[in-house]
C-alpha positions in Angstrom: 118.1 -31.4 -11.0 120.0 -31.8 -14.2 120.4 -28.0 -14.4 123.2 -28.4 -11.9 125.4 -30.6 -14.2 128.9 -29.1 -14.6 128.7 -26.1 -17.0 130.7 -26.6 -20.1 133.3 -24.1 -21.3 132.0 -22.0 -24.2 134.7 -19.4 -24.5 138.4 -19.1 -23.6 141.4 -17.0 -24.6 143.6 -14.1 -23.7 143.1 -10.4 -23.2 145.1 -8.2 -25.5 148.7 -7.8 -24.1 149.3 -5.0 -21.6 152.6 -4.2 -19.8 154.0 -7.4 -21.2 151.3 -9.6 -19.7 148.7 -11.7 -21.5 145.8 -12.6 -19.1 144.0 -15.9 -19.7 140.3 -16.3 -19.1 137.6 -19.0 -19.4 133.8 -18.7 -19.5 131.4 -21.5 -18.6 127.6 -21.8 -18.2 125.1 -19.8 -20.2 126.5 -16.9 -22.2 123.3 -15.0 -21.7 123.1 -15.8 -18.0 123.8 -13.7 -14.9 127.6 -13.1 -14.8 129.7 -14.4 -12.0 133.4 -13.5 -11.8 135.7 -15.8 -9.8 138.9 -14.6 -8.2 141.5 -17.3 -7.5 143.7 -17.5 -4.4 147.3 -17.0 -3.9 148.8 -14.7 -4.8 150.3 -17.1 -7.3 147.5 -19.6 -7.6 145.3 -20.2 -10.7 141.7 -20.5 -11.6 139.9 -23.5 -10.0 137.1 -24.5 -12.4 135.4 -26.6 -9.7 133.7 -23.4 -8.5 131.5 -23.6 -11.6 129.7 -26.5 -10.0 128.2 -24.1 -7.5 125.9 -22.5 -10.1 123.0 -23.4 -12.2 124.4 -23.9 -15.7 121.3 -22.5 -17.3 121.1 -19.3 -15.3 124.7 -18.2 -14.8 127.7 -17.2 -16.9 130.7 -18.1 -14.8 134.0 -16.3 -15.7 137.4 -17.4 -14.5 140.8 -15.7 -15.1 144.4 -16.4 -14.2 146.0 -13.3 -12.6 149.2 -11.8 -14.0 152.1 -14.3 -13.9 149.8 -17.1 -12.8 148.4 -20.3 -14.3 147.9 -20.1 -18.1 148.6 -16.3 -18.2 151.9 -15.4 -19.8 154.7 -15.0 -19.0 154.4 -17.2 -16.0 156.1 -15.9 -12.8 156.6 -12.4 -14.2 156.6 -9.9 -11.3 157.1 -6.6 -13.2 153.9 -4.6 -13.7 152.3 -7.1 -11.4 150.5 -5.3 -8.6 147.1 -5.4 -6.9 146.1 -2.3 -8.8 147.0 -3.9 -12.2 145.0 -7.0 -11.2 141.9 -4.9 -10.6 142.5 -3.1 -13.9 142.6 -6.4 -15.7 139.2 -7.2 -14.3 137.8 -4.1 -15.8 139.5 -4.9 -19.1 138.1 -8.4 -19.0 134.5 -7.2 -18.4 134.8 -4.7 -21.2 136.4 -7.2 -23.5 133.4 -9.6 -22.9 131.0 -6.7 -23.3 129.5 -7.2 -19.8 127.8 -4.0 -18.7 125.3 -5.4 -16.1 126.2 -5.8 -12.4 128.1 -8.9 -11.6 128.3 -11.4 -8.7 131.9 -11.8 -7.3 133.2 -15.0 -5.8 136.6 -15.4 -4.0 138.3 -17.5 -1.4 141.4 -16.4 0.6 143.4 -13.9 -1.6 140.5 -14.2 -4.0 138.3 -12.7 -1.2 140.8 -9.9 -0.9 140.6 -9.0 -4.6 136.8 -9.3 -4.7 136.4 -6.9 -1.8 138.9 -4.4 -3.3 137.2 -4.5 -6.7 133.8 -4.0 -5.1 135.1 -1.0 -3.1 136.6 0.5 -6.2 133.8 -0.2 -8.6 130.6 -0.6 -6.4 128.4 0.3 -9.3 129.5 -2.8 -11.2 128.8 -5.3 -8.3 125.5 -6.9 -7.2 126.7 -9.3 -4.5 129.8 -11.0 -3.0 130.3 -14.7 -2.2 133.4 -15.1 0.0 135.2 -17.9 1.8 138.3 -18.0 4.1 138.6 -14.3 4.4 142.0 -12.6 4.0 142.0 -8.8 4.6 145.7 -8.3 3.8 145.8 -5.9 6.7 148.4 -5.3 9.5 146.6 -7.8 11.7 146.9 -10.5 9.0 150.5 -9.8 8.3 151.4 -9.7 12.0 149.8 -13.1 12.3 151.8 -14.7 9.5 155.1 -13.0 10.2 155.1 -13.2 14.0 152.1 -14.4 16.1 151.7 -17.7 14.3 155.2 -18.4 15.5 153.9 -18.6 19.1 152.4 -22.0 18.1 155.3 -23.0 15.9 158.5 -21.6 17.4 160.6 -24.5 16.1 159.3 -24.0 12.6 159.7 -20.2 12.8 163.2 -20.6 14.0 164.0 -22.6 10.9 162.4 -20.1 8.6 164.3 -17.2 10.2 167.8 -18.8 9.9 170.0 -16.3 8.1 167.5 -13.4 8.4 168.8 -10.1 9.9 167.2 -8.9 13.1 164.1 -6.7 12.4 164.2 -7.7 8.7 160.8 -8.6 7.4 160.5 -12.3 6.7 158.9 -11.9 3.3 161.6 -9.4 2.2 164.3 -11.9 3.2 162.7 -14.6 1.1 162.1 -12.2 -1.7 165.9 -11.8 -2.0 166.3 -15.6 -2.0 163.5 -16.4 -4.5 165.0 -13.9 -7.0 168.5 -15.3 -6.6 170.3 -16.5 -9.8 171.2 -19.6 -7.8 168.5 -22.3 -8.5 169.3 -24.0 -5.2 168.6 -20.8 -3.2 165.4 -20.2 -5.2 164.3 -23.8 -4.4 165.0 -23.3 -0.7 163.0 -20.1 -0.6 160.0 -21.8 -2.3 160.2 -24.9 -0.2 160.4 -23.2 3.1 158.3 -20.0 2.8 155.5 -21.5 0.6 155.2 -24.6 2.9 154.9 -22.6 6.1 151.2 -21.9 5.3 150.6 -25.7 5.0 152.1 -26.3 8.4 149.7 -24.0 10.2 147.1 -26.0 12.0 149.1 -29.3 11.9 149.9 -31.1 15.2 153.0 -32.8 13.8 154.4 -30.1 11.5 157.3 -30.7 9.1 159.1 -28.1 7.0 161.2 -30.3 4.6 163.6 -28.7 2.1 162.3 -30.6 -1.0 162.9 -30.2 -4.7 160.2 -27.9 -6.0 158.9 -27.9 -9.5 159.3 -24.9 -11.8 155.5 -24.3 -11.4 155.8 -24.3 -7.7 158.8 -21.9 -7.7 156.9 -19.5 -10.0 153.9 -19.6 -7.7 156.1 -18.9 -4.7 157.8 -16.0 -6.6 154.4 -14.3 -7.1 153.3 -14.9 -3.6 156.5 -13.6 -2.0 156.5 -10.6 -4.4 153.1 -9.5 -3.0 153.8 -10.4 0.7 157.1 -8.5 0.7 155.1 -5.3 -0.3 152.2 -5.8 2.1 150.1 -7.0 -0.8 150.3 -3.5 -2.3 147.4 -1.9 -0.7 147.0 0.8 2.0 146.9 -0.2 5.7 143.5 -1.5 6.6 142.3 -0.4 3.1 139.4 -2.9 3.0 138.0 -2.2 6.4 138.4 1.6 6.0 136.3 1.5 2.8 133.4 -0.8 3.8 131.0 2.1 3.7 131.3 2.0 -0.1 129.9 -1.5 -0.2 127.6 -1.4 2.8 124.6 -1.7 0.5 125.7 -5.0 -1.0 124.6 -8.4 0.2 127.6 -10.5 1.2 128.0 -14.1 2.1 131.0 -15.0 4.3 131.9 -18.6 5.1 135.0 -19.3 7.3 136.4 -22.2 9.3 136.5 -21.7 13.1 140.1 -22.9 13.4 141.7 -21.4 10.3 145.3 -21.0 11.3 146.3 -19.4 8.0 143.6 -16.6 8.0 142.2 -16.4 11.6 138.4 -16.0 12.0 138.9 -12.5 13.5 139.3 -11.1 10.0 136.0 -12.6 8.8 134.3 -11.4 11.9 135.5 -7.8 11.5 134.3 -7.8 7.9 130.9 -9.1 8.9 130.5 -6.5 11.7 131.2 -3.8 9.2 128.7 -4.9 6.5 125.1 -4.7 7.6 123.8 -6.9 4.8 126.4 -9.7 5.3 125.8 -13.2 6.5 128.6 -14.9 8.4 128.7 -18.7 8.6 131.3 -20.2 10.9 132.2 -23.7 10.0 133.0 -26.0 13.0 136.3 -27.2 11.4 140.0 -26.5 11.3 142.2 -25.5 8.4 142.2 -23.0 5.6 140.0 -25.2 3.4 138.6 -28.7 3.5 135.7 -30.9 2.6 133.3 -29.5 5.2 133.7 -25.9 4.4 133.5 -26.6 0.6 130.2 -28.4 1.2 128.8 -25.7 3.4 129.9 -23.0 1.0 128.0 -24.8 -1.8 124.9 -25.1 0.3 125.0 -21.5 1.5 125.6 -20.1 -2.0 122.6 -22.0 -3.3 120.4 -20.7 -0.5 121.8 -17.2 -1.0 120.9 -17.2 -4.7 117.6 -19.0 -4.3 116.4 -16.5 -1.7 117.5 -13.6 -3.9 120.2 -12.5 -1.4 
């Protein structure tokens, strides 16, 4: 049982600078173990080391990294040369830097699931399996939900979000102009309103306060809005249209029944398109939570124990 103690960090540092970015990474577990690469959420989030607790410290080499402009990567909040394609390229550079040539297991939640799927589709020969939670496909259906349909349940909040926006102007583009303003108060307003909308979804007594945001929170919002304004910088339905490239891979999918940030329909579409996938629907609401975390841990251990 003690094999499941939290794996210690044995290596950390930065990739060589590229395009003005220095990407930070951390390795935990067994350096000679099976490599697992973890994609964090966002865009704009940072590596969450608690995911290392899901793996046997003696059998797995768990690798985390902060995406461009995020977390400990430098410079924080930098949006130039920061696209989905560059993020996937950084993963290849990271694996090469760490001299990892064998196939890897990918883990990702929310935006992390998006990147894991995109990487697997682009480099299927480097991937052995995927462990995914709270699926976000970054497709038209997902963006229609966040920009429009979710407002059916929160018309009062959506009205506040859209104050000042031109008719037919995309909400994320409107907030991109605000977050890049030279006026700190306008930047703060953009971060406070747009970034908090996601936290409102699923609440029965929602509030959207214009509060003072920290510099870290503003930088996170800047990265998120940068991606959202450009449709997350992938082709329409790119993930679903390329599922044939990963149809041979075993995939674990865990998703809350009432996820109002990323509706279950995306996870269901993904599952139906992957013959070797397992979909676990958690009887809970929200984009995360204690129950889905506990079930994700349980399912991962079963998945790995049974050899996929």
